[in-house]
C-alpha positions in Angstrom: 2.9 -4.7 -4.4 -0.5 -7.1 -3.0 -1.7 -7.3 -6.8 1.8 -8.6 -8.6 3.1 -11.1 -5.6 2.6 -14.1 -6.7 3.5 -16.5 -3.6 2.1 -19.7 -1.7 -0.9 -19.6 -0.2 0.5 -18.6 3.7 2.7 -16.3 2.6 0.0 -14.3 1.1 -2.4 -14.7 4.4 1.1 -13.2 5.6 1.5 -10.5 3.1 -2.5 -9.4 2.6 -2.0 -8.7 6.5 0.6 -6.5 6.4 -0.6 -2.9 7.0 1.2 -0.9 4.6 -0.4 2.3 5.7 0.5 1.7 9.9 4.2 0.9 8.4 4.1 4.2 6.7 2.9 6.0 9.7 5.6 4.5 12.1 8.3 5.6 9.5 6.7 9.2 9.7 6.3 9.6 13.2 10.1 7.6 14.0 11.4 10.4 11.1 9.7 13.4 12.5 11.0 12.2 15.9 14.4 12.3 14.6 14.0 15.3 12.6 14.6 13.5 9.2 12.1 14.1 6.7 10.1 11.9 4.8 9.0 11.9 1.0 7.2 9.5 -1.2 8.6 8.8 -4.7 7.0 6.9 -7.2 8.6 3.0 -7.1 7.8 2.0 -10.5 10.5 0.6 -12.7 13.1 1.3 -9.6 14.9 -2.3 -10.4 14.6 -1.9 -14.2 16.7 1.3 -14.1 20.2 1.6 -14.0 21.4 3.8 -11.0 24.5 4.8 -13.2 22.9 6.0 -16.9 19.1 5.8 -16.1 18.6 3.1 -18.5 15.6 1.5 -18.2 14.5 -2.1 -19.5 13.4 -5.5 -18.5 16.7 -6.9 -19.6 18.9 -5.1 -17.2 18.0 -7.8 -15.3 19.7 -11.2 -15.6 18.5 -12.6 -12.2 16.2 -11.6 -9.4 19.9 -10.7 -7.6 22.2 -9.4 -10.4 21.3 -5.7 -12.0 23.6 -5.8 -15.6 22.9 -2.5 -17.5 23.1 -3.5 -21.0 23.8 0.2 -22.4 26.6 1.3 -20.1 27.5 -2.0 -18.8 27.0 -1.3 -15.0 26.8 -4.3 -12.9 25.1 -4.2 -9.0 23.7 -6.4 -6.9 19.8 -5.7 -8.0 18.4 -4.9 -4.5 21.0 -2.0 -4.1 20.6 -0.7 -7.5 16.8 -0.2 -6.7 17.6 1.4 -3.7 20.1 3.4 -5.4 17.6 4.8 -7.8 14.3 5.8 -4.7 17.3 7.6 -3.1 17.7 9.6 -6.0 14.2 10.0 -6.6 13.6 11.1 -3.0 16.3 14.0 -3.3 15.2 15.2 -6.4 11.3 15.3 -5.1 12.9 17.1 -2.2 15.0 19.3 -4.2 11.9 20.5 -5.8 10.2 21.5 -3.0 8.2 18.3 -1.6 6.8 18.9 2.2 8.0 16.1 4.1 4.8 13.8 5.0 6.3 13.1 8.5 3.7 14.3 10.7 4.0 17.3 13.6 4.9 16.3 16.7 2.6 16.9 19.9 3.3 16.6 23.4 1.4 15.2 25.7 1.5 16.0 29.2 
């Protein structure tokens, strides 16, 4: 994300000071606490892939906000479509036997 983002200088400072590793640790900790498994997936091309027919094409993104699949005609908000793809990838990774990356909780007295 850091390599691909093209932002104004104040926004770059904010982006580069964000601790992505720390965010992942927080998510894993809270998920473990709630009893929810966490798996990592590759987000590559999730915004270009159709969540219905799984066709990947750069032209499927007609604008920043709209996803329109060329082959099947499926139309949805681009972020919602990408989130469906990431959820689907996570489900497949989990079904194939991936272990949760959430750390074990330790009780402190």
